[in-house]
C-alpha positions, 0 to 999 in steps of 0.5 A: 366437953360439949360438942355442937355442930352449929357455928356462930351465936344464932342460927338466923335472924327473924322479925317477930312482927312479920316473920321475915327471915334474913337470908343471903342475897346470893344463896337464899339460905338463912344467914348465921349471926356471929356475935364475936364479929357482929356480922350475919354470915352465909356459911355457903358462899361466905357473904357477910352483912352487918345485922340490921336493927330493924326488919328490912321488910316491914321496918319493925324493931322486933328482930330476934336472934333464933337458935343456939350456936357455939358462941351462945352456948359458951356465953351461957356457960360463962354466965352460969359458971363464972369462976370456971376457966373455959378453953374456948370454942373451936368453930371448925376443928376438923378440916382434914383428917390430919387436922382432926388428929392434931386437934384431938391429941391437943385436947387429950393433953389439955383435958386436965385444964378443960372445963369440968362442970362435974368437979 
């Protein structure tokens, strides 16, 4: 089991030419890239944007996805262990106390089919 408190694929999008970081126009925080839906999302206000192929500041094509999120870790593990079954990731298993109890109870029942790298 891997616990990672970082939703998405990459923490932010960075221009390697000028250093510009793509931020939310409403909140001014770095937007998180979600590969599954191909969007930059603000985890504060919910604003969503399509990721640009070029820097909006200098027009450079050298934009880079920085940082690890649950989507990237899951993708990397699938490459390293292609024959292992993955139960997938749950970005936000806990909302309320009751939800978290249900989630961990389900996980405990399913642990025999969960991804075990040590086997």
